[in-house]
N, C-alpha and C positions, 0 to 999 in steps of 0.2 A: 668369879673369872669368866664363867659363861655368859653373864649379863653384861659384863664390860665388852666382851667381844663382840655381843650382838649389836650392843650400842655403837660401837666403832664401826661395824659393818654398815650399819643404817647411815651413819654419818658420811661414811666415804661414799655410798650410793646416792646419798642426797647431793654431795658435792659433785659427782660425776654427774648427774642430772642436770645441775645448775650450770656446770660447766658446758655440757652439750647443748643446753638451751641458750647459752650466751654466745657460742661460737656460730658465726654465719659465714658461709662461702657463697660468693656470687661470681658467676662466670663473666667473661669479658663484654658479652653482648646483653648484659642486664645491669639494672641498678637497683639497690635496696633503698626504699624511701622509710626513714624510721621516725615512727612517732612516738613520743616519751608522754606518758599520761594524756594522750589524746591530742598533743601538740606536735605539729611536724617539726623535726629538728634539721634533718638534712638527707641528701641522697649519697649513700655510699656504696663503694665497689669500684672496679671489680677486684677480686681477691678475698682475703680472709679478714674479718673484723669482728669486735665484740659489741655484744648488747646487753642491757641490763634485763634480766629475766623478769617477767611479770610487769615491770615498769615500761619496757620498750616493746613496741610492736613493729614488724617489718612487712613491707608489701613489696613484692617483686615488680619491676616493669622492664619489660624488652624494648631494646634500642633498635632491633633489626627492622628492616624495610618490609612492610606488610603489603602483599599484593590482594586487593579487595575488588571482586567483580561487583560492578553496580548493576542491579537487576534491570531488565527491559523496561522502559518507561514509554507510554504513549504520549506523544507530543504533538502539538499543533503548532505548525510553523506560522511565521508572520502572513504568509500568502495562504493561509487556511488550508494546509494540506497535513493529513494526519499521517505520522510516520511511528514506527517503533524502534527506539534506539536503546542500545546497551553500550556501556563503557566499562573502562578497568582504571583503577587509581592505585599509585603506589605512594606510600607515606611512611613516616617513622616518627618516634618520640625523640624530640630535642630536649625537653626540659621534663624530668621524671616526676618533680614534685609537683609542677602544674597539671601534669596529666592524671595524678591521682587526686588532687585537692580540688581542681576546678571542675571536673566532670566525672560522673559515676563510672561510665564506660567509654573511653575515647574511641574505641573501634566503632561500637554502635553509633555514637554521635557523629563521627566522620562519614558513616555510611549514609546517615539519614541526610546531613547537609549535602553530600555529593548528588542524592537522588533529587532533592528540591532544586539545587543549583542547575542540575542537567535540564530540568524540565523548565526552568525560568530563562536560562541562555538560549536554549535552541527555540524557544517560542518567540524570541526576538530576532530570528534570522530567516531568510527565505530558503526554500527548499534547494535551489541552486548554490546558494552560498553553503549550505550543509554538505552538499555533495562536493563541491570544488574546492572550498577553503577549510579544509579539515584542520590544517595546522593552526590557523589563526583562532579556530573555536577551541581547539584543545589548549592552547596558551591561556585563553580568556578563562577557560573553567578552571585551570590550575591556579590562576591568580585569585579568582574569586574564592574557591574553595579553601586556599591557603590563607587567605585574609580572616575567613571565618573560624578556621581552626586553630590559628596562632595563639588566643588567649588559653588554649588548652595545653599548649606546649607541643603540639603536633605540626609537622612540615610535611606539606603535600609537595612531592618531587615531581610526578608526571601523572596527568590525566589523558586518556586516550579513548576516543569514540571507535568503538570496534565495529559496529555493524549498524547500518541504516536499513530497515525493512519497510518497503514502499508497498502500498495497496497494488492489487493486481491492474486496476484501471489505470492508476498512474504508471504502472511498468509500461502498459500497452501505449499509452499516450506518448511517453518517452521514446519508445521504440519507433513510433511513426514520426516523431519529431527528428530523431537521429537519421532516419532514412531520408526524410524530405531534405534535411541538410546535406546529405551526401550528395542526393541528386543535383541540388542547387551548385555545389561546388563543382560537379562534374560538368554542368551546363556552363558554369562561368569559365572553367579551364578550356572547354571546347570552344566557346566564344573568343577567348583570348587567342587560342591557336589560329582560329580562323582569321582574326584580324590580323596577327602576325604573318600568315600566309599570304593574305591579300595584299599587304604592304610589300612583302617580297617579290610577289608577282608583278606588282605596279612597277617597282624599280627595274625588274627584268624587262617589262616592256619597254621603258624609256631607254634601256641599253640597247635593245634590238632595234628600237625606232631610230636610233642614232647611227647604228651601225647595220646597214642592209646585209652586208656579207656574212654577219653574225647570225641573222636570220636564216639565210640560205643554208649555212652550216648546221644550224639547229634542224632545219628540215630534212637534209641529208642524213643526219644522225637518226632522227625519228624513222625514216625509211628504212635504215639499216636495222633497226631493233625491230620493226615489223617483219621485215623479209626473213628475220632468223627464226620466226615461228611459223608452224604449219596453218596457214590460212589460205583460203580458197580466193579471197578478194583483196587486192591491193588497192588503197586509195592513195592516189597522187595529188597531193595538193599543189596548185598553182597560185602564184601571187595574183592579186587582183590587177597590179599594173601590167603584167603580162597579159592577161586576158583582155584588158583595154587595148593594149598595142595590136594584138591580133585582130581584134574587132576593128580597130581603125585602119590596118592594112588591107582586111577583107572589103571593106566599104570603098577604099580608095581603088582597088582592082576592078571592083564591079562598075564605078563610075566611067574608068577608062575604056572598059569593054563596050558600055553602051554609047560611047563617044566614037 
């Protein structure tokens, strides 16, 4: 009786162990890639499913988006400027079977591809494009890296260049260039203002020449403005025609007195 109980207990324990080994629970964000005698069967999940102990082997694969920092890379741009660039990539597994069968570690492989692609792409652009056309470069990086990781069942969703570190000499040169550009714009704006002012004054002179009375009113207005201030000297402008008339009258009177 005792031997039978022990045997039954061992059998029950063995069955429990087999049942425990055959039951697998995979959460929503994972899939279980099943290998049966070394050959891939399928990716199962999420939820509860059974496998054959000893015969089947399961490997879990996460489907969540992975945020990966691309380490800083020393890049020589097309115009021979050395910069230090770092970036970030977002990717996720879309085919669990290929991510296990095609590559040993898809995260490490994606990281290496991202680093080499970053150096290659940025080496084909000028510094001005790197600083001013960031969106186009990001899209190009995302497209190239995604094409290279597609055989692994990995989808690259976003690649962003985070920081571009310039040499100190280049920073000073760019600061001088920006200052020169601001001075040039200020001179151009000032020249445009002078040109417009000269045109306005020319049109005003034409109006005053056509209407002499308007000129007299302008003179009187100017005198009123000057007299309102505390000045010791008041300059009274006279038209040239009036001076000529006075001069003519004076010569005529002198000729009559001599006669």
